[in-house]
C-alpha positions as CSV (number, residue, x, y, z in Angstrom):
1,X,-56.1,-58.4,23.3
2,X,-55.6,-54.8,24.5
3,X,-57.2,-51.6,23.2
4,X,-54.7,-49.4,25.1
5,X,-53.2,-48.4,21.8
6,X,-56.5,-47.2,20.3
7,X,-56.5,-43.7,22.0
8,X,-52.9,-43.1,21.3
9,X,-53.4,-43.4,17.5
10,X,-55.2,-40.1,17.3
11,X,-54.1,-38.5,20.7
12,X,-52.7,-35.2,19.2
13,X,-56.1,-34.2,18.1
14,X,-58.7,-36.2,19.9
15,X,-57.1,-35.6,23.4
16,X,-57.7,-32.0,23.1
17,X,-61.5,-32.6,23.0
18,X,-62.2,-35.9,24.8
19,X,-61.1,-37.8,27.9
20,X,-59.0,-41.0,27.4
21,X,-62.1,-42.9,28.0
22,X,-64.1,-40.9,25.4
23,X,-61.3,-41.4,22.8
24,X,-61.4,-45.1,23.5
25,X,-65.2,-45.2,22.9
26,X,-65.0,-43.1,19.8
27,X,-62.3,-45.3,18.1
28,X,-64.2,-48.3,19.2
29,X,-67.4,-46.9,17.5
30,X,-65.5,-46.0,14.4
31,X,-63.9,-49.5,14.2
32,X,-67.3,-51.1,14.5
33,X,-68.8,-49.0,11.8
34,X,-66.2,-49.9,9.1
35,X,-66.9,-52.5,6.5
36,X,-63.2,-53.4,6.3
37,X,-61.1,-55.3,8.7
38,X,-58.4,-53.2,10.5
39,X,-55.4,-54.6,12.4
40,X,-52.4,-53.1,13.9
41,X,-49.2,-55.3,13.8
42,X,-45.7,-55.3,15.1
43,X,-42.8,-56.2,13.0
44,X,-43.0,-59.8,14.3
45,X,-46.5,-60.0,12.7
46,X,-48.2,-59.9,16.2
47,X,-51.6,-58.3,16.2
48,X,-51.8,-55.7,19.0
49,X,-55.1,-54.3,18.0
50,X,-57.9,-55.2,15.7
51,X,-61.5,-54.3,15.0
52,X,-64.5,-56.7,15.3
53,X,-64.8,-56.7,11.4
54,X,-61.4,-58.3,11.2
55,X,-62.4,-61.1,13.4
56,X,-65.7,-61.5,11.3
57,X,-63.9,-61.5,8.1
58,X,-61.3,-64.0,9.2
59,X,-63.8,-66.2,11.0
60,X,-61.9,-66.0,14.3
61,X,-62.4,-65.1,17.9
62,X,-60.3,-62.4,19.2
63,X,-58.2,-64.9,21.1
64,X,-57.6,-67.0,17.9
65,X,-56.5,-63.9,16.0
66,X,-54.2,-62.7,18.7
67,X,-52.5,-66.0,18.9
68,X,-51.8,-66.2,15.1
69,X,-49.2,-63.7,13.9
70,X,-48.5,-63.2,10.2
71,X,-45.5,-65.6,10.5
72,X,-47.8,-68.4,11.8
73,X,-47.9,-71.5,9.5
74,X,-51.7,-71.5,10.2
75,X,-52.4,-68.7,7.3
76,X,-50.9,-70.8,4.5
77,X,-51.2,-67.6,2.4
78,X,-50.6,-67.6,-1.4
79,X,-50.2,-65.1,-4.1
80,X,-52.7,-64.8,-6.9
81,X,-50.5,-67.1,-9.1
82,X,-50.6,-69.7,-6.3
83,X,-46.9,-69.3,-5.1
84,X,-46.4,-69.2,-1.2
85,X,-46.8,-65.7,0.5
86,X,-44.3,-65.8,3.4
87,X,-45.5,-64.2,6.6
88,X,-42.6,-61.7,6.7
89,X,-43.7,-60.5,3.3
90,X,-47.3,-59.9,4.4
91,X,-48.3,-56.2,4.0
92,X,-48.0,-55.3,7.7
93,X,-44.4,-56.7,8.4
94,X,-43.3,-55.5,5.0
95,X,-44.4,-52.0,5.6
96,X,-42.7,-52.0,9.0
97,X,-39.4,-53.2,7.5
98,X,-39.3,-50.9,4.6
99,X,-41.0,-47.9,6.2
100,X,-43.0,-47.6,2.9
101,X,-46.9,-48.0,2.6
102,X,-48.1,-51.2,0.9
103,X,-51.2,-50.8,-1.4
104,X,-53.4,-53.3,-2.9
105,X,-51.6,-56.5,-1.8
106,X,-53.6,-59.6,-2.9
107,X,-53.5,-62.7,-1.0
108,X,-55.5,-65.9,-0.2
109,X,-55.6,-66.8,3.5
110,X,-56.9,-69.7,5.6
111,X,-59.7,-68.5,7.9
112,X,-60.6,-69.8,11.4
113,X,-63.2,-72.1,9.9
114,X,-60.5,-73.6,7.7
115,X,-61.9,-72.2,4.6
116,X,-60.0,-69.8,2.4
117,X,-60.7,-66.1,1.6
118,X,-59.2,-63.6,-0.8
119,X,-58.3,-60.2,0.6
120,X,-56.9,-57.0,-0.7
121,X,-54.7,-55.2,1.9
122,X,-53.2,-51.8,2.5
123,X,-50.6,-51.3,5.1
124,X,-49.3,-48.0,6.5
125,X,-46.3,-47.8,8.8
126,X,-46.6,-45.6,11.9
127,X,-44.2,-45.0,14.9
128,X,-45.6,-44.9,18.4
129,X,-43.6,-44.6,21.5
130,X,-40.5,-45.4,19.6
131,X,-41.9,-48.6,18.1
132,X,-42.6,-48.9,14.4
133,X,-46.0,-50.5,13.8
134,X,-48.3,-51.0,10.8
135,X,-52.0,-50.2,10.4
136,X,-53.4,-52.7,7.9
137,X,-56.8,-52.3,6.3
138,X,-58.1,-55.3,4.4
139,X,-61.1,-56.1,2.3
140,X,-62.7,-59.4,1.6
141,X,-62.7,-59.8,-2.2
142,X,-63.7,-63.5,-2.4
143,X,-67.0,-63.1,-4.0
144,X,-65.7,-60.3,-6.3
145,X,-62.9,-62.6,-7.4
146,X,-65.2,-65.6,-8.0
147,X,-67.5,-63.4,-10.1
148,X,-64.5,-62.2,-12.0
149,X,-63.3,-65.8,-12.6
150,X,-66.8,-66.6,-13.9
151,X,-66.9,-63.7,-16.2
152,X,-63.4,-64.6,-17.5
153,X,-64.5,-68.2,-18.1
154,X,-67.6,-67.1,-20.0
155,X,-65.7,-64.6,-22.0
156,X,-63.0,-67.2,-23.0
157,X,-65.8,-69.6,-24.0
158,X,-67.4,-66.8,-26.2
159,X,-64.0,-66.0,-27.6
160,X,-63.4,-69.6,-28.6
161,X,-66.7,-69.7,-30.5
162,X,-65.3,-67.0,-32.8
163,X,-62.2,-69.0,-33.6
164,X,-62.6,-71.7,-36.1
165,X,-60.4,-74.8,-35.4
166,X,-61.0,-77.1,-38.4
167,X,-60.5,-75.7,-42.0
168,X,-61.3,-77.0,-45.3
169,X,-58.7,-78.8,-47.4
170,X,-59.3,-80.3,-50.8
171,X,-57.3,-80.7,-54.0
172,X,-57.7,-76.9,-54.7
173,X,-56.6,-75.1,-51.6
174,X,-55.4,-75.7,-48.1
175,X,-56.5,-73.2,-45.3
176,X,-54.8,-72.4,-42.0
177,X,-55.2,-69.7,-39.3
178,X,-53.5,-68.3,-36.2
179,X,-54.7,-66.2,-33.4
180,X,-53.0,-64.3,-30.5
181,X,-55.0,-62.7,-27.7
182,X,-54.0,-59.4,-26.2
183,X,-53.4,-61.4,-23.1
184,X,-56.0,-59.6,-21.0
185,X,-58.8,-62.1,-20.3
186,X,-61.3,-59.4,-19.6
187,X,-60.7,-57.5,-22.8
188,X,-62.2,-59.8,-25.4
189,X,-61.2,-58.8,-28.9
190,X,-63.5,-58.4,-31.8
191,X,-61.5,-60.4,-34.4
192,X,-63.3,-63.2,-36.3
193,X,-62.7,-65.3,-39.3
194,X,-64.0,-68.5,-41.1
195,X,-63.5,-70.7,-44.2
196,X,-65.9,-73.2,-45.4
197,X,-66.5,-75.4,-48.5
198,X,-69.7,-74.5,-50.2
199,X,-69.4,-77.1,-53.0
200,X,-66.8,-79.4,-54.2
201,X,-65.2,-76.7,-56.4
202,X,-65.9,-73.6,-54.4
203,X,-64.8,-72.5,-51.0
204,X,-65.7,-69.2,-49.1
205,X,-63.7,-67.2,-46.5
206,X,-64.1,-64.1,-44.4
207,X,-62.5,-62.1,-41.8
208,X,-63.5,-59.1,-39.7
209,X,-62.5,-57.0,-36.8
210,X,-65.1,-55.1,-34.6
211,X,-64.1,-51.7,-33.2
212,X,-63.4,-52.0,-29.5
213,X,-63.1,-54.8,-26.9
214,X,-65.4,-56.5,-24.4
215,X,-68.6,-58.4,-24.4
216,X,-70.3,-56.0,-26.7
217,X,-67.6,-56.4,-29.4
218,X,-67.4,-60.1,-29.0
219,X,-71.2,-60.5,-29.3
220,X,-71.3,-58.4,-32.5
221,X,-68.3,-60.5,-33.7
222,X,-70.3,-63.7,-33.1
223,X,-73.4,-62.3,-34.9
224,X,-71.3,-61.1,-37.9
225,X,-69.4,-64.4,-38.2
226,X,-72.5,-66.5,-38.1
227,X,-74.3,-64.1,-40.6
228,X,-71.4,-64.3,-43.1
229,X,-71.2,-68.1,-42.7
230,X,-75.0,-68.3,-43.4
231,X,-75.2,-66.1,-46.4
232,X,-72.0,-66.8,-48.2
233,X,-73.2,-70.1,-49.7
234,X,-76.2,-68.4,-51.3
235,X,-74.9,-65.0,-52.3
236,X,-72.6,-65.2,-55.2
237,X,-71.0,-61.7,-54.9
238,X,-68.6,-61.0,-51.9
239,X,-69.5,-57.3,-52.2
240,X,-73.2,-58.2,-51.5
241,X,-72.2,-60.1,-48.5
242,X,-70.5,-57.1,-47.0
243,X,-73.5,-55.1,-47.8
244,X,-75.7,-57.5,-45.9
245,X,-73.4,-57.3,-43.0
246,X,-73.6,-53.6,-43.1
247,X,-77.2,-53.6,-42.8
248,X,-77.0,-56.0,-39.8
249,X,-74.4,-53.8,-38.0
250,X,-76.7,-50.8,-38.4
251,X,-79.6,-52.7,-36.9
252,X,-77.8,-54.4,-34.2
253,X,-75.1,-51.9,-33.1
254,X,-75.5,-48.5,-34.8
255,X,-73.0,-47.1,-32.4
256,X,-70.0,-49.1,-33.7
257,X,-68.6,-50.4,-36.9
258,X,-66.2,-53.2,-38.1
259,X,-63.7,-53.9,-40.9
260,X,-64.3,-57.0,-43.0
261,X,-63.5,-58.9,-46.1
262,X,-65.2,-61.8,-47.9
263,X,-64.0,-64.0,-50.8
264,X,-64.4,-67.1,-52.9
265,X,-62.0,-69.4,-54.3
266,X,-63.5,-71.4,-57.1
267,X,-62.2,-73.9,-59.6
268,X,-63.6,-73.5,-63.1
269,X,-62.8,-75.8,-66.0
270,X,-59.9,-73.5,-67.1
271,X,-58.5,-72.0,-63.9
272,X,-58.7,-71.3,-60.1
273,X,-60.5,-67.9,-59.5
274,X,-60.3,-65.6,-56.6
275,X,-63.1,-63.1,-55.9
276,X,-62.7,-60.6,-53.1
277,X,-64.4,-57.6,-51.6
278,X,-63.0,-55.5,-48.8
279,X,-64.8,-53.3,-46.4
280,X,-62.2,-51.0,-44.6
281,X,-60.1,-54.1,-43.8
282,X,-56.4,-54.3,-44.4
283,X,-55.6,-55.6,-47.9
284,X,-54.7,-59.2,-48.1
285,X,-51.3,-60.4,-49.3
286,X,-50.6,-62.6,-52.2
287,X,-47.2,-64.4,-52.4
288,X,-46.3,-65.7,-55.9
289,X,-42.9,-66.8,-57.1
290,X,-41.3,-65.6,-53.8
291,X,-42.8,-62.1,-54.1
292,X,-45.4,-60.6,-51.7
293,X,-47.9,-58.0,-52.9
294,X,-51.1,-56.6,-51.7
295,X,-54.3,-57.4,-53.5
296,X,-57.9,-56.2,-53.5
297,X,-59.7,-52.8,-53.8
298,X,-60.4,-50.6,-50.7
299,X,-64.0,-50.2,-49.7
300,X,-65.9,-48.4,-47.1
301,X,-66.1,-49.6,-43.5
302,X,-68.9,-51.9,-42.5
303,X,-71.5,-50.0,-40.5
304,X,-69.8,-46.6,-40.5
305,X,-71.2,-44.6,-43.3
306,X,-74.2,-44.9,-45.7
307,X,-73.7,-48.2,-47.5
308,X,-71.9,-48.1,-50.8
309,X,-70.8,-51.0,-53.1
310,X,-67.4,-52.4,-52.3
311,X,-65.4,-52.9,-55.5
312,X,-65.1,-56.5,-56.5
313,X,-61.6,-57.8,-57.0
314,X,-60.9,-60.9,-59.2
315,X,-57.7,-62.6,-60.2
316,X,-56.5,-66.0,-61.3
317,X,-54.6,-68.1,-58.7
318,X,-51.8,-70.4,-59.7
319,X,-50.4,-73.5,-58.0
320,X,-48.1,-72.6,-55.2
321,X,-49.8,-69.1,-54.6
322,X,-50.3,-68.1,-51.0
323,X,-53.0,-65.6,-49.8
324,X,-52.9,-64.2,-46.3
325,X,-55.7,-62.1,-44.7
326,X,-54.9,-60.5,-41.3
327,X,-56.1,-58.0,-38.8
328,X,-54.1,-54.8,-37.8
329,X,-52.9,-56.5,-34.7
330,X,-50.1,-58.0,-36.9
331,X,-48.8,-54.5,-37.5
332,X,-49.4,-53.2,-33.9
333,X,-47.8,-56.1,-32.0
334,X,-44.3,-55.5,-33.4
335,X,-41.8,-53.2,-31.9
336,X,-41.4,-50.7,-33.6
337,X,-44.9,-50.9,-35.3
338,X,-44.6,-52.3,-38.8
339,X,-45.7,-50.3,-41.8
340,X,-47.2,-51.9,-44.9
341,X,-43.9,-52.3,-46.8
342,X,-42.2,-53.8,-43.7
343,X,-45.0,-56.3,-43.4
344,X,-44.5,-57.4,-47.1
345,X,-40.8,-57.7,-46.5
346,X,-41.4,-59.9,-43.5
347,X,-43.5,-62.5,-45.4
348,X,-41.4,-65.6,-46.2
349,X,-40.7,-65.9,-49.8
350,X,-41.1,-69.6,-49.8
351,X,-42.7,-72.3,-47.6
352,X,-46.2,-73.7,-47.0
353,X,-49.1,-71.7,-45.6
354,X,-48.4,-73.0,-42.0
355,X,-44.8,-71.9,-42.1
356,X,-45.9,-68.5,-43.5
357,X,-48.4,-67.8,-40.7
358,X,-46.1,-69.0,-38.0
359,X,-43.4,-66.6,-39.3
360,X,-45.8,-63.7,-39.3
361,X,-46.9,-64.4,-35.7
362,X,-43.3,-64.4,-34.5
363,X,-43.1,-60.7,-35.6
364,X,-45.1,-60.0,-32.4
365,X,-43.0,-58.5,-29.5
366,X,-43.3,-61.1,-26.7
367,X,-42.6,-58.3,-24.1
368,X,-45.2,-55.9,-25.6
369,X,-48.6,-55.6,-23.9
370,X,-50.5,-55.5,-27.2
371,X,-53.4,-53.2,-27.7
372,X,-55.2,-55.4,-30.1
373,X,-55.6,-59.0,-31.0
374,X,-53.7,-60.5,-34.0
375,X,-55.6,-62.9,-36.3
376,X,-54.3,-64.6,-39.5
377,X,-56.2,-66.6,-42.1
378,X,-54.5,-67.9,-45.2
379,X,-54.6,-70.6,-47.9
380,X,-52.3,-72.0,-50.4
381,X,-53.2,-73.2,-54.0
382,X,-52.4,-76.8,-54.4
């Protein structure tokens, strides 16, 4: 290894104030004070200068690092998706070849102790004595990445708790649901839903959407879901269920709010009855005889304003009817965004509840980075 390059990096400024030996000592002192690894590379990937931090982060002696250019098979580098990261595409050689700085390149490298480390690297091309080189600064992000993966795993587990997998089916109705994530694992959505059989002739269902994303929203979603599931078998009025939820939100998270709906499907001696209350949530859709319409009465948001009774909607359900509840991600995930009439027009006139929900999920633009999750909960009367 040679450090003869070091004084030349800043020679136009430092040489006016210090001797070459002084510049050498200054650059060495600066390199030792850095927390990041710094290397200078040729286009071949050869390391012509590096600081002690680079050796420490890569678990190599100076001699080992100098003998292993970027193109060496030793590194076995990979991209975040696990695909190979060829040596001539490493940040240093790439910056030299293109003459353009490289910022935030992520790679996993094999280290001198045959472990692996994740690094984030910036490379800047520089020409010295007619030769184009690259100054590469890299940071070890292995621990940060491990923490992030643990967080993502915990968030995914929490999200899964909000999504019911098994739904009631009897001789009255058949339930189904669909869910689509925003695709950003660290942005937990606040959507939740559920459907449960309370008695042989009565089933309850609910849906909600907490304002915002992240751990706080998902935690409140979990509390809200469990609360609605617990009280719906013993509270006969869906409007009162939302009022209880309103009080809970004010106690637990007075800084936020949610939309919600609660309902019952009950078979009486003479008919199948739907009872429904809505708290700021999009109105459900009823499909009957091939025609889709909105049902329910609008009510105030849950946890937003002083509580007020939410109007109770009641109607008779007929065999073949389909009822679909959804979150506003259904509208937002289409391109262009759907309005209410367009959503009604997109509901299949015929088919079972699974076909209906699948068709609505296909409205989402696969290329769109959605701003919100999409949840659907529906049932068909048998």
